[in-house]
C-alpha positions as CSV (number, residue, x, y, z in Angstrom):
1,M,-0.1,0.1,-0.4
2,G,3.0,2.7,1.2
3,S,4.5,2.2,-2.7
4,S,1.2,3.5,-4.2
5,H,0.8,6.3,-2.4
6,P,3.6,8.5,-4.4
7,N,1.3,7.5,-7.8
8,I,-1.7,9.1,-6.1
9,V,-0.2,11.9,-4.7
10,M,1.4,12.6,-8.2
11,H,-1.5,12.2,-10.5
12,T,-3.8,14.2,-7.9
13,G,-1.1,17.1,-8.3
14,Y,-1.8,16.4,-12.1
15,I,-5.5,17.0,-11.6
16,G,-4.9,19.9,-9.5
17,L,-2.4,21.4,-11.8
18,I,-4.6,20.8,-15.4
19,Q,-8.0,22.5,-13.5
20,G,-5.8,25.7,-13.1
21,L,-4.6,26.0,-17.1
22,D,-7.1,27.6,-19.5
23,E,-8.4,25.3,-22.4
24,G,-5.6,25.6,-25.0
25,N,-2.7,24.6,-22.0
26,K,-4.7,22.1,-21.3
27,V,-4.1,19.8,-24.2
28,T,-0.1,20.4,-24.2
29,C,0.1,19.6,-20.3
30,I,-2.1,16.4,-20.7
31,F,0.2,15.7,-23.5
32,A,3.0,16.1,-21.4
33,I,2.2,14.2,-18.6
34,I,1.2,11.5,-21.2
35,V,4.8,11.2,-22.6
36,N,6.2,11.1,-19.4
37,E,4.4,8.4,-18.2
38,V,4.8,6.4,-21.1
39,F,8.7,6.8,-21.5
40,T,8.9,6.2,-17.6
41,Y,7.0,2.9,-18.5
42,A,9.4,2.5,-21.7
43,M,12.5,3.1,-19.7
44,K,11.4,0.3,-17.3
45,G,10.7,-2.2,-20.5
46,Q,12.8,-4.2,-22.7
47,R,14.9,-2.8,-25.3
48,R,12.5,-4.2,-28.2
49,F,9.4,-3.0,-26.8
50,R,10.5,0.6,-26.5
51,I,9.7,1.8,-30.1
52,I,5.6,0.7,-29.1
53,P,5.5,3.4,-26.5
54,I,6.8,6.3,-28.8
55,V,4.4,5.1,-31.7
56,F,1.5,5.1,-29.0
57,I,2.6,8.7,-28.2
58,I,2.6,10.3,-31.8
59,V,-0.9,8.7,-32.4
60,L,-2.2,9.9,-28.8
61,G,-0.9,13.6,-29.6
62,A,-2.3,13.9,-32.6
63,A,-5.6,12.7,-31.5
64,L,-5.4,14.9,-28.7
65,Y,-4.7,18.0,-30.9
66,I,-8.2,17.0,-33.2
67,F,-10.2,16.5,-30.6
68,F,-9.0,18.8,-28.0
69,K,-7.9,21.9,-30.1
70,P,-9.8,25.2,-28.9
71,S,-12.0,26.5,-30.9
72,Q,-11.3,29.7,-32.9
73,K,-14.2,32.4,-32.4
74,I,-15.7,33.2,-36.0
75,H,-18.3,35.6,-34.6
76,D,-18.3,38.9,-32.9
77,E,-21.9,40.1,-32.1
78,K,-20.4,43.7,-31.2
79,A,-18.6,43.9,-34.8
80,E,-19.6,47.6,-36.2
81,P,-18.5,49.3,-39.3
82,R,-14.7,50.5,-39.0
83,A,-14.5,54.5,-39.1
84,V,-14.0,56.2,-42.6
85,V,-10.6,58.0,-42.7
86,A,-10.9,61.3,-44.4
87,R,-9.0,61.8,-47.6
88,G,-8.9,66.1,-48.3
89,D,-8.7,67.4,-51.7
90,L,-8.3,66.2,-54.5
91,A,-5.3,66.7,-56.5
92,Q,-5.4,69.1,-59.2
93,D,-4.7,66.7,-62.1
94,E,-7.9,64.7,-60.4
95,K,-9.7,67.9,-60.7
96,T,-9.2,68.9,-64.0
97,A,-10.2,64.8,-65.4
98,T,-13.7,65.4,-62.8
99,E,-14.8,68.5,-64.4
100,I,-13.6,67.8,-68.1
101,F,-15.8,64.8,-67.8
102,R,-18.9,66.6,-65.9
103,N,-18.7,69.1,-68.5
104,V,-18.4,66.8,-71.7
105,S,-19.8,63.6,-70.9
106,R,-22.9,65.2,-71.8
107,S,-21.7,65.8,-75.6
108,V,-20.9,62.2,-76.2
109,V,-23.5,59.9,-77.5
110,Y,-23.8,55.8,-78.0
111,I,-24.8,54.8,-81.6
112,T,-25.8,51.5,-82.8
113,N,-25.8,50.4,-86.7
114,I,-28.9,48.3,-87.2
115,E,-28.6,45.8,-90.1
116,L,-32.0,44.6,-92.2
117,R,-32.0,40.6,-92.7
118,R,-33.8,38.2,-94.5
119,D,-34.7,34.6,-92.8
120,F,-33.3,32.0,-95.7
121,F,-36.4,30.1,-95.0
122,S,-39.2,32.4,-94.4
123,L,-38.2,35.0,-96.6
124,N,-39.3,37.3,-93.0
125,S,-37.0,40.7,-92.5
126,Y,-35.5,41.1,-89.3
127,E,-33.2,43.4,-87.8
128,I,-30.0,42.5,-86.0
129,P,-27.5,45.3,-84.5
130,K,-24.3,44.9,-86.4
131,G,-22.0,47.5,-84.2
132,S,-21.7,49.9,-82.2
133,G,-19.5,53.0,-81.4
134,S,-19.2,56.3,-80.3
135,G,-19.9,59.8,-81.4
136,F,-20.5,63.7,-80.5
137,V,-23.3,66.5,-80.7
138,W,-22.1,69.2,-83.2
139,D,-25.0,71.9,-82.8
140,K,-28.4,72.3,-81.2
141,D,-29.9,71.4,-84.4
142,G,-29.3,68.2,-83.6
143,R,-26.3,66.9,-86.2
144,I,-24.0,64.3,-84.8
145,V,-20.4,63.8,-86.0
146,T,-18.9,59.9,-86.1
147,N,-16.6,57.8,-88.0
148,F,-17.9,56.6,-91.3
149,H,-17.0,53.0,-90.4
150,V,-18.9,53.5,-87.2
151,I,-22.6,53.0,-89.4
152,G,-20.7,51.5,-92.5
153,D,-24.0,50.5,-94.7
154,A,-26.7,50.6,-91.9
155,S,-30.1,50.3,-92.7
156,R,-31.1,52.0,-89.6
157,I,-28.9,54.2,-86.9
158,E,-30.1,54.7,-83.5
159,V,-28.3,57.3,-81.4
160,V,-28.9,57.2,-77.5
161,L,-27.7,61.0,-75.4
162,A,-26.4,61.1,-72.3
163,D,-29.7,61.4,-71.0
164,N,-30.3,57.8,-71.8
165,T,-33.0,58.9,-74.5
166,K,-33.2,57.0,-77.6
167,W,-33.1,58.5,-80.6
168,Q,-33.8,57.6,-84.4
169,A,-30.9,59.0,-86.9
170,S,-31.0,59.9,-90.2
171,L,-27.8,60.6,-91.9
172,V,-26.8,63.9,-93.4
173,G,-23.6,63.0,-95.3
174,I,-20.4,61.1,-95.4
175,S,-16.8,61.3,-96.1
176,Q,-14.7,58.0,-96.6
177,D,-11.8,59.8,-97.9
178,K,-11.7,61.5,-94.1
179,D,-13.9,58.4,-92.3
180,L,-16.4,60.8,-91.3
181,A,-20.1,61.2,-91.3
182,V,-22.6,63.1,-89.8
183,L,-26.2,62.0,-88.6
184,K,-29.0,64.3,-87.5
185,I,-31.9,63.3,-85.0
186,S,-34.7,65.5,-83.9
187,A,-34.0,65.4,-80.3
188,P,-35.2,69.0,-78.4
189,P,-32.4,71.7,-78.0
190,E,-32.7,71.0,-74.4
191,K,-30.9,67.6,-74.7
192,L,-28.6,68.7,-76.7
193,H,-24.8,70.2,-75.6
194,P,-22.6,70.6,-78.7
195,I,-18.9,69.6,-78.1
196,P,-17.1,73.0,-77.3
197,L,-13.7,73.2,-80.3
198,G,-10.1,73.3,-79.7
199,D,-7.3,73.5,-81.6
200,S,-4.4,70.8,-82.5
201,R,-2.4,72.7,-85.2
202,N,-0.2,73.9,-81.9
203,L,-0.3,70.5,-79.9
204,L,2.6,69.4,-78.7
205,V,4.1,65.4,-77.6
206,G,3.5,64.9,-74.2
207,Q,0.6,67.0,-73.7
208,K,-2.3,65.4,-71.8
209,V,-5.7,64.0,-73.4
210,F,-8.7,62.1,-72.4
211,A,-11.1,60.0,-74.6
212,I,-14.6,59.5,-73.4
213,G,-16.5,57.0,-75.6
214,N,-18.9,53.2,-75.5
215,P,-15.7,50.8,-75.4
216,F,-17.7,47.5,-75.9
217,G,-21.1,49.3,-74.8
218,L,-19.6,50.5,-71.5
219,D,-21.3,53.9,-72.3
220,Q,-19.5,57.0,-70.5
221,T,-16.2,55.8,-70.3
222,M,-13.4,58.4,-69.9
223,T,-9.9,57.5,-70.4
224,S,-6.7,59.4,-69.7
225,G,-3.0,59.3,-71.4
226,I,-0.8,62.0,-73.6
227,V,-0.1,62.8,-77.2
228,S,2.5,60.3,-78.4
229,A,3.6,61.3,-81.6
230,L,2.0,64.0,-84.6
231,G,1.6,64.1,-88.3
232,R,1.1,60.4,-88.1
233,E,-0.3,58.5,-91.7
234,I,-3.3,56.2,-91.4
235,Q,-5.7,54.2,-94.2
236,S,-9.8,55.5,-94.2
237,A,-12.0,53.0,-95.0
238,N,-11.7,53.7,-98.8
239,G,-7.9,53.2,-98.6
240,R,-7.1,56.8,-98.9
241,T,-4.5,58.1,-96.5
242,I,-5.3,60.5,-93.5
243,Q,-2.8,62.9,-93.1
244,G,-2.2,64.7,-89.8
245,V,-3.2,62.0,-87.2
246,I,-2.9,62.5,-83.7
247,Q,-1.1,59.7,-82.1
248,T,-2.3,59.1,-78.1
249,D,-1.6,56.0,-75.8
250,A,-5.4,56.8,-74.5
251,A,-7.1,53.7,-74.0
252,I,-9.0,53.2,-77.0
253,N,-11.0,50.1,-77.3
254,P,-13.3,49.0,-80.0
255,G,-16.7,51.0,-79.7
256,N,-14.8,54.4,-78.9
257,S,-14.4,55.1,-82.4
258,G,-16.0,58.0,-83.6
259,G,-15.7,59.9,-79.9
260,P,-13.8,62.8,-79.1
261,L,-10.2,63.2,-78.1
262,L,-9.9,66.2,-75.5
263,D,-7.2,68.5,-74.6
264,S,-6.8,69.0,-70.9
265,A,-9.0,72.6,-71.1
266,G,-12.0,69.8,-72.4
267,R,-11.6,71.1,-76.1
268,L,-12.4,68.6,-79.4
269,I,-9.4,68.1,-80.8
270,G,-9.5,65.1,-82.7
271,V,-12.0,62.3,-83.4
272,N,-11.2,58.8,-82.4
273,T,-10.6,56.6,-85.3
274,A,-8.5,53.6,-85.5
275,I,-6.3,51.4,-82.8
276,F,-2.9,49.5,-84.0
277,S,-3.5,46.5,-81.8
278,P,-2.5,42.3,-82.7
279,S,-5.7,41.8,-80.3
280,G,-7.8,44.3,-81.5
281,A,-8.2,45.7,-77.6
282,S,-6.0,48.7,-76.5
283,A,-2.6,48.2,-76.9
284,G,-1.8,51.9,-76.3
285,I,-1.8,53.0,-79.8
286,G,-4.8,54.8,-80.8
287,F,-5.2,57.6,-83.7
288,A,-7.6,60.3,-84.1
289,V,-8.8,63.0,-87.0
290,P,-7.4,66.2,-86.0
291,V,-10.1,68.8,-85.7
292,E,-9.1,71.1,-88.1
293,G,-9.7,68.9,-91.0
294,I,-13.7,67.7,-89.3
295,N,-14.2,71.5,-88.6
296,R,-13.6,71.9,-92.4
297,I,-16.0,68.8,-93.6
298,V,-18.4,68.7,-91.3
299,P,-20.2,72.0,-92.7
300,E,-19.8,70.4,-96.4
301,L,-20.9,67.9,-95.0
302,I,-24.3,70.1,-93.8
303,S,-24.5,71.9,-96.4
304,H,-24.3,69.6,-99.7
305,G,-24.6,66.0,-97.9
306,R,-20.7,65.5,-99.3
307,I,-17.7,66.4,-99.7
308,V,-16.6,69.5,-102.2
309,N,-13.4,68.4,-103.4
310,P,-11.0,70.9,-104.6
311,G,-8.3,69.7,-107.6
312,I,-8.2,70.0,-111.1
313,A,-9.8,68.3,-114.1
314,I,-7.0,65.6,-115.1
315,T,-6.9,62.0,-115.8
316,I,-3.6,60.8,-114.2
317,A,-1.2,57.7,-115.1
318,H,-1.8,54.5,-113.2
319,P,0.6,54.5,-110.2
320,S,1.8,50.7,-111.4
321,L,2.6,52.6,-114.8
322,A,4.3,55.2,-113.3
323,E,6.6,53.1,-111.5
324,R,7.3,51.3,-115.0
325,L,8.5,54.4,-116.0
326,D,10.4,55.6,-113.1
327,I,8.5,58.2,-112.3
328,Q,8.7,60.5,-109.0
329,G,5.1,62.9,-109.2
330,V,2.1,62.2,-110.8
331,L,1.7,62.2,-114.4
332,I,-0.9,63.6,-116.1
333,I,-3.0,61.5,-119.2
334,N,-5.4,63.7,-120.0
335,V,-6.4,67.5,-119.4
336,Q,-10.3,68.1,-119.4
337,K,-11.7,70.8,-122.1
338,G,-13.1,74.0,-120.9
339,T,-11.4,73.4,-117.3
340,S,-9.0,75.8,-115.6
341,A,-6.3,73.2,-115.8
342,A,-6.6,73.5,-119.6
343,A,-6.7,77.2,-118.6
344,A,-3.3,77.1,-117.4
345,G,-1.7,75.4,-120.0
346,L,-0.9,71.6,-118.7
347,R,-0.6,68.9,-121.0
348,G,-0.9,65.7,-121.0
349,T,0.2,62.4,-122.6
350,R,0.0,62.2,-126.3
351,Q,1.0,60.4,-129.7
352,V,3.1,62.0,-132.1
353,G,3.9,59.6,-135.2
354,A,5.0,56.5,-133.7
355,D,6.0,59.0,-130.5
356,I,4.5,58.7,-126.9
357,I,5.0,62.3,-125.7
358,L,4.7,62.0,-121.9
359,G,2.7,65.0,-120.0
360,D,3.0,66.8,-117.4
361,I,4.6,65.9,-114.1
362,I,3.1,67.4,-111.3
363,V,6.1,67.3,-108.3
364,S,4.6,69.9,-105.8
365,V,1.9,72.0,-104.7
366,N,2.7,75.2,-103.1
367,S,6.3,73.9,-102.9
368,K,4.9,70.9,-101.0
369,P,6.2,67.4,-102.8
370,V,4.2,65.1,-104.2
371,L,5.2,62.0,-105.2
372,S,1.8,60.0,-105.8
373,Y,-2.5,60.6,-106.7
374,D,-2.7,60.6,-102.7
375,D,-0.7,63.2,-101.8
376,L,-1.9,65.5,-104.8
377,R,-5.4,65.1,-103.4
378,N,-3.9,65.5,-99.4
379,E,-2.3,69.2,-100.7
380,F,-5.4,69.7,-102.4
381,D,-7.8,69.1,-99.8
382,K,-6.1,72.0,-97.3
383,Y,-7.6,74.4,-99.9
384,K,-11.0,75.5,-101.1
385,T,-12.6,75.8,-104.6
386,G,-11.8,78.8,-106.0
387,E,-8.3,79.0,-104.5
388,L,-5.6,79.6,-106.4
389,V,-2.2,76.8,-106.2
390,K,0.9,76.9,-107.8
391,L,2.1,73.5,-109.4
392,G,5.5,72.7,-110.1
393,I,5.6,70.4,-113.3
394,V,8.2,68.9,-115.0
395,R,8.0,69.2,-118.7
396,G,10.3,67.2,-120.5
397,N,13.8,68.7,-119.2
398,D,11.8,71.7,-118.1
399,K,10.8,72.2,-114.5
400,L,8.4,74.8,-114.5
401,I,5.7,76.4,-111.6
402,V,2.1,76.8,-113.3
403,P,-0.8,78.3,-110.8
404,V,-3.5,77.2,-111.6
405,K,-7.6,77.6,-109.7
406,L,-9.0,74.8,-107.9
407,E,-12.4,73.9,-109.3
408,E,-14.9,71.0,-107.8
409,V,-14.0,67.7,-108.6
410,Q,-15.6,64.3,-108.2
């Protein structure tokens, strides 16, 4: 009996020790007691049986951890919202951006191109959205400016204003050469907010710019960037070169086409027209037609429904022929009688006996070099019908300057 008293006292001490601990430490204490007792037993046993208590300790420890692991408190009935930290005033560039959006976004519209199709079996006609893009209000008479490629050959065009009112649009006029179109809606003047016009002639690379549009159908989206480059060239829908284009890294995605590019004063400096991207989404290279051309073309479309192209009434050689003859410039094949070109004395290509005498080769317009018909048209586009230009021409071995009055050409 006397030999059992120490164990009884020891176990009673263990119980008292465990009762005085918190829930988390009880598990640790119980595990330590078991390890101590098992190892004491193991040391008294034979060497080959000592591995069994060790395995037992590991298994028992894992079981104790799983079943007696203190539970974490997940919910707190006293939880309350955290206090909001005051941020202070907006930074100056943030104020500029928010003010531009507040003032100009109401001028930007969402355009849907709707196509009429016929069911192959029933022959019934139905309408489907063919594409969408952006545009902006030009005047209080309901005229809207956008890209030609946004509306294309639409059967019907819908325009959604910033207040989400929807209007049927009619086509006023197009310029495929400049990828521009003018629409008209019958919205009341109080709903129309013409966009303020700026000047792109004095733009500098690095200037801050903003684009507002409807990328991927997400209306009233604003992005910002800088003028990345000036004087770029892109091709229009009909293959004509558009010169003097603004390049920007402001995010321009499908659906932004036809929307405005703005300067930091919130003025229109260009119409977002194209992006360069292998994926079709913004890659940081966007292009906008400068506002100077827009402000010249739009009034013509409103007045005539088409562009009154200034030029001279001549027929020119096909580029492949000029290339074979190694001609640097525009070779005149024929000059129409009774025109300003004929009055100026321009000569076309003619046959004398068995010989072919090449006509005049236009190499410049007001001292600006001309290497192709595209160059010639782009130079003429800078002027109006009735204005006098000086053509630099090569006639045989002679170089001449010939003044010619521009007239309307098709």
